[in-house]
C-alpha positions, -999 to +999 in steps of 0.1 A: +046-428+540+039-394+528+048-365+550+024-334+548+033-302+566+004-279+574+005-245+589-006-209+584+000-194+550+028-168+551+021-132+542+048-134+514+028-162+495-006-145+498-002-120+472+009-148+448-020-168+456-044-141+444-030-140+409-034-176+399-058-191+373-067-225+359-039-235+334-033-261+308+005-257+311+028-233+326+065-227+323+082-220+356+109-195+364+136-220+357+122-235+325+102-265+337+071-269+315+042-280+340+012-295+318-019-319+321-025-304+355-053-321+373-068-312+407-095-335+414-116-335+446-134-369+453-151-381+485-126-371+513-095-370+491-080-346+467-057-359+440-031-337+424-015-350+388+007-332+363+037-337+343+071-320+345+089-315+313+127-310+323+139-308+287+148-271+288+162-272+324+200-273+330+212-283+364+246-277+376+264-309+388+267-299+425+231-283+426+195-295+429+162-278+419+135-286+445+099-281+431+074-282+459+036-281+450+015-261+477-022-261+477-036-229+495-065-206+498-044-178+510-051-185+546-042-221+550-019-244+530-009-279+526+026-286+513+026-317+491+057-340+487+084-322+467+104-333+436+142-329+438+158-326+404+196-335+410+226-325+391+252-353+386+273-350+420+239-341+439+225-373+429+256-392+440+253-376+473+216-383+477+223-419+469+249-422+493+227-410+521+203-440+515+179-426+540+144-442+545+133-409+557+145-391+523+128-416+504+095-413+521+092-375+519+108-367+484+112-377+450+146-377+436+152-373+398+185-373+381+186-345+353+205-355+322+212-321+309+205-315+272+182-344+269+143-347+268+131-357+302+095-360+315+083-372+348+046-377+363+037-363+396+008-377+414+000-369+452-032-379+471-041-359+503-071-357+527-100-334+515-105-304+539-134-279+533-110-248+525-097-268+495-129-262+476-117-227+469-079-231+466-050-227+443-020-247+434+012-230+437+047-244+428+078-232+450+111-236+432+144-237+453+180-240+441+199-260+466+235-269+468+256-284+496+235-297+527+204-290+505+200-255+520+180-234+496+200-206+478+171-190+462+131-193+460+106-186+433+069-190+433+044-195+404+007-201+405-003-228+382-040-239+386-071-237+407-094-262+421-124-264+397-157-279+403-148-294+437-169-324+448-190-317+480-175-326+513-194-353+528-218-342+554-216-375+575-183-389+586-168-419+568-164-453+586-129-446+593-137-412+607-163-426+632-139-450+647-136-443+684-104-422+691-089-421+726-098-389+743-082-370+769-101-348+796-090-312+795-079-315+830-059-345+824-034-333+796+002-349+795+030-326+795+052-324+764+090-323+767+104-300+740+140-302+732+161-272+722+194-280+702+225-264+717+242-238+697+269-253+676+305-241+674+315-265+649+324-254+614+303-266+586+320-284+559+309-283+523+323-309+499+314-325+466+334-300+445+361-318+422+386-305+396+395-333+372+429-338+353+439-353+320+462-387+323+496-376+337+486-339+337+485-315+365+474-281+348+439-269+356+418-269+325+383-254+327+372-272+296+382-307+307+354-329+320+330-311+344+357-286+355+338-256+341+308-262+361+328-272+393+348-240+392+316-220+390+304-239+420+336-231+439+333-194+430+298-192+440+306-209+473+334-185+481+312-155+472+287-163+498+313-155+525+322-171+559+348-193+546+376-200+569+394-228+555+398-248+522+410-283+522+426-298+489+430-336+484+449-344+452+449-378+437+463-400+408+448-428+393+464-461+405+475-475+373+511-454+369+541-459+389+537-455+426+565-429+432+555-410+401+519-409+413+529-395+446+545-366+429+515-361+402+489-361+431+508-334+450+512-313+419+474-316+412+466-304+446+491-274+444+477-266+409+442-260+424+458-240+454+475-219+428+443-214+407+424-202+440+451-178+447+450-162+412+412-156+418+413-132+444+413-157+473+410-138+506+440-137+528+419-145+557+412-181+542+436-208+551+442-234+522+453-269+534+469-292+506+473-328+509+476-357+484+475-396+479+488-415+451+457-435+448+421-431+463+414-468+470+383-459+492+366-443+463+375-477+442+358-496+470+328-475+470+322-478+432+327-514+437+302-517+463+276-497+442+281-515+409+286-551+421+308-560+390+317-598+388+345-605+414+342-573+432+348-589+465+380-603+455+392-568+440+382-554+475+401-581+493+433-572+472+426-535+482+424-543+520+452-569+522+480-554+543+505-582+531+502-565+494+522-533+495+504-502+482+525-499+451+516-533+441+478-534+446+470-520+411+492-548+394+477-575+415+442-565+406+452-564+367+468-598+371+441-617+386+411-599+374+420-586+339+385-582+324+373-564+355+405-542+356+400-531+320+364-520+328+379-501+359+407-484+340+384-470+312+353-461+332+364-455+368+401-444+369+396-411+347+374-400+377+402-407+402+425-382+386+412-354+405+417-327+433+388-328+458+378-294+473+362-290+507+351-257+521+349-251+558+327-223+570+322-204+602+287-208+617+268-174+613+253-159+643+221-140+645+202-118+673+167-127+680+154-096+661+176-106+632+163-142+632+126-129+635+131-108+602+149-136+584+121-160+590+100-139+567+127-127+543+154-153+540+147-185+560+175-202+544+200-181+561+188-195+595+200-223+616+180-248+635+193-230+667+184-196+653+147-208+648+144-222+682+157-189+697+128-172+682+103-199+695+115-192+729+104-157+728+067-172+729+049-190+754+051-229+747+018-242+733+008-206+720-002-203+683+031-184+675+051-212+693+035-239+673+040-222+639+076-216+646+080-254+659+063-266+625+084-241+604+115-257+621+107-292+611+097-279+575+132-265+572+151-293+589+131-324+584+158-348+594+165-331+627+157-353+656+150-323+677+128-308+651+107-340+648+101-346+684+089-310+688+067-312+658+052-347+672+045-327+704+027-299+686+007-326+667-004-345+697-014-312+713-035-305+684-050-341+685-032-354+654-017-385+669-012-402+636+010-372+623+029-375+656+037-410+651+051-401+617+073-374+629+088-396+657+096-424+631+134-424+626+142-404+658+167-422+679+152-445+704+174-434+734+165-396+729+148-389+765+123-364+750+113-387+724+107-413+750+084-392+768+065-382+735+063-418+725+048-425+760+022-398+755+013-414+721+010-449+738-012-433+766-036-417+739-039-452+723-049-468+758-016-486+759-012-477+796+016-503+804+037-493+776+031-456+784+041-462+821+074-479+811+085-452+787+074-425+811+097-440+838+126-445+813+123-408+804+121-398+842+152-419+848+169-399+819+161-366+836+128-355+818+108-337+846+076-337+825+078-375+826+074-374+863+041-355+860+029-378+833+035-408+856+014-394+883-014-383+858-013-420+842-017-435+876-047-412+883-062-422+849-058-460+857-075-456+890-103-438+876-112-468+852 
């Protein structure tokens, strides 16, 4: 499933769109060479092909560069599926998420710095009349923790040349009868507003590594240089209230020695932070463990080396003392142990850093300004605070709702609301896509699925869904039940 988000073209993009030209190759702001660009209209589709050469691109371990192709005529736009170029640690995070939704709307690429690397991009979208005079723009966004954009750059790369004529008669697929709703028989949508969160956001994935039996912080060891830059950039953004440090030793040393070594590693990072003008308002909490067996089990589960289940069984066996687990693995599985010792254990000599940030609060006026100037600073709650200043169903309301799902594509609230807007616009296929992955027990989503079933003529299913939503307190569902009964009686 390819998700396509369509909405009015923001004013900030319009000036960029006017300067574009047909290009054989373009280098983006961050050094990605884009070549072999082909935008080919045919029949009722538009195919967009190009090559991304990342050979001169360097991506920090905990960062991603998201490149989103946008087709626009300066007034309307279609956002094509983005490409996410991951650093080493961000690649690990995205693989852990293992979400069907992520896989469906994004292409993930692990960047291997200092190596030649090229990928092909291919997207196919429905043809619309305005696309015959349009332009292809690439939006580049650097992202770190939680995939929140830190910056945004735009570059115009090509125009649609010699577009094929739009068919004057509908295709066979387009002429299929679609369920119609009378203007006087419109079901009511149940929108859901996320409650303002008081929880602290936690950003992790920053690690400082140590040499064998060492506890000194060495910026040149492994990826420490990049990790330290990430820590510094995170702290410079402000809003940090707590820093959690978790020191580890690898399991092969004496257990009591490892206890002290892990604690010294956490303390070393604490001292390092304190020596770099750490604010006195930030609380630093240190903890340690002589071995990170959970991480070992995760590696075993991802790699599936021979006898990995037996190794996990030893780790989880309560009858084997923590100090004896490493020896038991070495004795029973010597070949696998040697691999783990040389390949995995160096990554276990580490202090993990998690940063806790207080949520930012904005007034309605501030949020309205930030939507245009710095959307990455807005929470989902901020965006809906702006939406509530408009009438539900208005042009402005719909734009904000679609903006919310574009910014937070995994949010159940954002997806339900976007599905409602899509159905109000008559696009039931898009609504069904938005509703995929939304929890089945979410009352507003149940009401939306009822409207979708109703539009497809599945009245029995629609009635069941509306009744379930009504029981869950959705007032709009009560109206929809009455409406459906009237529609059934009129048949």
